C-alpha positions in Angstrom: -129.6 -2.5 -72.7 -132.4 0.1 -72.8 -134.5 1.6 -70.1 -137.4 4.0 -70.4 -137.8 7.4 -68.8 -141.6 7.4 -68.5 -141.9 11.2 -68.0 -140.0 12.0 -71.2 -141.3 8.9 -73.1 -137.8 8.3 -74.6 -135.5 5.4 -74.4 -132.0 5.8 -73.1 -128.9 3.5 -72.9 -128.4 2.3 -69.3 -124.7 2.8 -69.9 -125.3 6.5 -70.7 -127.3 7.1 -67.5 -124.8 5.1 -65.4 -122.0 7.3 -66.7 -123.8 10.5 -65.7 -125.3 9.3 -62.4 -122.9 11.2 -60.2 -123.7 14.6 -61.8 -127.5 14.2 -62.3 -128.7 16.1 -59.2 -131.7 15.5 -57.0 -135.0 16.5 -58.5 -133.2 17.1 -61.8 -131.7 20.4 -60.9 -128.7 20.9 -63.1 -127.9 24.6 -63.0 -125.1 26.0 -60.9 -127.3 28.0 -58.5 -131.0 28.7 -58.9 -131.0 29.5 -62.6 -133.1 26.5 -63.7 -135.9 27.4 -61.3 -135.8 31.0 -62.4 -136.0 30.0 -66.0 -139.0 27.9 -65.2 -140.7 30.8 -63.5 -140.2 33.1 -66.5 -141.4 30.5 -68.9 -144.8 30.7 -67.2 -144.8 34.4 -66.5 -143.8 35.4 -70.0 -145.8 32.6 -71.7 -142.8 31.4 -73.6 -143.7 27.8 -74.1 -146.7 28.9 -76.2 -144.5 31.1 -78.4 -141.5 28.9 -78.9 -139.9 25.8 -77.4 -136.5 26.4 -79.0 -133.4 26.7 -76.8 -129.9 28.0 -77.8 -127.1 27.3 -75.3 -123.8 29.1 -76.2 -121.1 27.8 -74.0 -123.0 24.6 -73.1 -120.0 22.8 -71.5 -120.7 19.1 -71.2 -124.4 19.7 -71.5 -125.3 18.5 -68.0 -123.2 19.9 -65.2 -124.1 23.5 -64.3 -126.5 23.5 -67.3 -129.3 26.0 -67.5 -130.9 24.2 -70.4 -130.5 20.4 -70.0 -133.8 20.0 -68.1 -135.6 21.9 -70.9 -134.3 19.4 -73.4 -135.4 16.5 -71.2 -138.8 18.1 -71.2 -139.0 18.0 -75.0 -137.7 21.4 -76.0 -135.6 21.5 -79.2 -132.5 23.4 -80.0 -128.8 23.5 -80.1 -125.9 23.5 -77.6 -122.6 25.0 -78.7 -119.3 24.3 -77.1 -115.7 25.0 -78.4 -113.6 22.8 -76.2 -113.0 19.3 -77.7 -113.5 17.3 -74.5 -116.6 19.1 -73.4 -118.0 19.0 -76.9 -117.6 15.2 -77.0 -119.5 15.0 -73.7 -122.1 17.4 -75.0 -122.8 15.2 -78.0 -123.2 12.2 -75.7 -125.6 14.1 -73.4 -127.8 15.0 -76.3 -127.5 11.6 -78.0 -131.1 10.5 -77.4 -132.8 13.9 -77.3 -134.9 14.4 -80.4 -134.5 17.8 -82.1 -131.5 18.7 -80.0 -128.1 19.2 -81.6 -124.6 19.5 -80.2 -122.2 21.7 -82.2 -118.5 22.0 -81.6 -117.6 25.6 -82.5 -115.9 28.6 -80.9 -118.6 31.3 -81.1 -117.7 34.8 -82.1 -119.7 38.0 -82.9 -118.8 37.3 -86.6 -120.2 33.7 -86.8 -123.0 33.4 -84.3 -125.9 34.7 -86.3 -125.0 32.5 -89.3 -124.5 29.6 -87.0 -128.0 29.9 -85.6 -129.4 30.3 -89.1 -127.6 27.1 -90.2 -129.6 25.2 -87.5 -132.9 26.9 -88.6 -133.3 28.8 -85.3 -136.4 31.0 -85.6 -136.0 34.8 -85.0 -138.2 34.9 -81.9 -136.9 31.7 -80.3 -137.6 30.8 -76.7 -134.5 30.8 -74.6 -130.9 31.8 -74.9 -128.3 30.8 -72.4 -124.9 32.5 -72.9 -121.7 31.8 -71.0 -118.4 31.8 -72.9 -116.2 33.6 -70.3 -114.9 36.1 -72.8 -116.3 38.6 -75.2 -119.9 37.6 -74.3 -121.1 41.2 -74.6 -120.3 41.4 -78.3 -121.7 37.9 -79.0 -125.0 39.0 -77.3 -125.0 42.2 -79.4 -124.6 40.1 -82.6 -127.4 37.7 -81.6 -129.8 40.5 -80.8 -129.1 42.2 -84.0 -130.8 39.4 -85.9 -132.8 37.4 -83.3 -135.2 38.2 -80.5 -135.1 35.4 -77.8 -138.0 35.5 -75.4 -135.7 35.0 -72.4 -132.0 35.4 -72.0 -129.9 34.1 -69.1 -126.3 35.3 -69.4 -123.3 35.3 -67.1 -122.0 38.8 -66.4 -118.9 39.9 -64.5 -120.4 40.2 -61.0 -117.3 41.6 -59.4 -117.6 45.0 -61.2 -120.4 47.0 -59.6 -122.6 49.8 -61.1 -122.0 52.4 -62.4 -118.7 51.1 -63.9 -119.1 50.2 -67.5 -116.7 47.4 -68.5 -116.6 44.9 -71.4 -113.8 42.6 -72.8 -113.3 43.4 -76.4 -113.7 40.9 -79.2 -110.3 39.2 -79.4 -110.2 36.2 -81.8 -107.5 34.3 -79.8 -109.0 35.2 -76.4 -108.0 33.0 -73.5 -109.8 33.2 -70.2 -107.8 34.9 -67.4 -108.7 35.1 -63.8 -111.4 37.7 -63.4 -110.9 39.1 -66.9 -114.0 38.2 -68.8 -117.5 39.3 -69.8 -119.1 42.6 -69.0 -120.5 44.6 -66.1 -124.1 45.4 -65.4 -123.8 49.1 -66.3 -122.3 48.2 -69.7 -125.2 45.8 -70.2 -127.6 48.7 -69.8 -126.3 50.1 -73.1 -127.1 46.9 -74.9 -130.6 46.7 -73.3 -131.3 50.2 -74.5 -130.0 49.5 -78.0 -132.2 46.4 -78.5 -135.1 47.3 -76.3 -134.7 44.6 -73.7 -135.2 44.8 -69.9 -133.4 43.4 -66.9 -135.7 41.1 -65.0 -133.6 39.6 -62.2 -130.1 38.8 -61.1 -129.1 35.5 -59.5 -125.5 35.9 -58.3 -123.5 36.0 -61.5 -126.3 35.6 -64.0 -128.7 38.2 -65.4 -132.2 37.4 -66.8 -133.4 39.5 -69.7 -136.5 39.8 -71.9 -137.9 41.9 -74.8 -139.5 45.0 -73.3 -142.7 44.4 -75.3 -143.5 41.1 -73.7 -146.4 41.1 -71.3 -145.0 40.4 -67.8 -141.5 41.7 -68.7 -141.1 44.4 -66.0 -137.8 46.2 -65.8 -136.1 46.4 -62.4 -133.7 49.0 -61.1 -130.1 47.9 -61.8 -128.3 48.9 -58.6 -131.1 47.7 -56.3 -131.3 44.4 -58.1 -127.5 44.0 -58.0 -127.6 44.3 -54.2 -130.5 41.9 -53.8 -129.1 39.4 -56.3 -125.4 39.5 -55.5 -123.8 41.8 -52.9 -126.4 41.4 -50.1 -126.7 37.6 -50.4 -125.7 36.0 -47.1 -123.8 33.2 -48.8 -122.1 35.3 -51.4 -118.6 35.3 -50.0 -118.7 31.6 -49.4 -119.9 30.9 -53.0 -117.5 33.3 -54.6 -114.3 32.9 -52.5 -112.2 33.6 -55.6 -113.6 37.2 -55.7 -111.9 38.2 -52.4 -109.1 40.1 -54.1 -111.7 42.3 -55.9 -114.0 42.8 -52.9 -112.8 46.3 -52.3 -114.4 47.4 -55.5 -117.8 47.2 -53.9 -117.1 50.0 -51.5 -114.9 52.3 -53.7 -116.1 55.5 -55.4 -116.6 54.7 -59.1 -113.6 56.8 -60.2 -111.4 54.9 -57.8 -112.9 51.7 -58.9 -111.9 52.4 -62.5 -108.3 53.1 -61.5 -108.3 49.9 -59.4 -109.4 47.9 -62.4 -106.9 49.5 -64.7 -104.1 48.4 -62.4 -105.7 45.0 -61.9 -106.0 44.4 -65.6 -102.7 46.1 -66.5 -101.6 43.1 -68.6 -104.8 43.3 -70.6 -104.4 47.0 -71.5 -106.1 47.7 -74.9 -108.2 44.6 -74.7 -111.3 46.0 -72.9 -113.5 49.1 -72.6 -114.1 50.8 -69.3 -115.7 54.1 -68.1 -118.7 55.6 -66.4 
């Protein structure tokens, strides 16, 4: 049986929408927190839609739940969602089944394969939006992407528990497996990448950063520590939303040198698998 979504002018299987009814949220808000609305804000502010309507979602999950990009695909944007896990990859393919110009790819993305992977799907250099969340060596994947591509807007998960000015990044480890709190990169480490590729930090929403090329009109850089406070530490509901971070809460009030020693002890089993410093 077929039904029509008048807004998107596409036909969808009733079975498909019934299957996902419980996770399709009110007003079509799919992201974990407010990422979807922030993306929509920057699409207008940076005039992205006129430049490119291509999306790349690395670590796309099942394509719908906690997705920063699904609503864009529903609105007619094209692109690719990439997911390594077999179960989520199957769900991702189903989520994209009736979305023209949208492809699901099952692949574990690394700094070594990401640029060629995007090229295989004919992603243009200055594509519209990149969403990155692989809970691992994200820093090095982002570096590899920006070495060959220049997305107009990036939303990327960072390790929100590690405050400025501590610089931290998980190294590229081919057989990496997610461990509690051991993933990603800190904001101060991100600053190195922004300087290298001439990008700016626009905003922080809890555990996600929003970035854009410095040359774009409307891309105004913000001060890292102030924005970290406004976007994460000073949020009234932060501790409720991030209950699992309680055992790293002391980091926020430590001197940077003491914070580094704390992290070295905390990550003792991962010695040699990460970079850290000031």
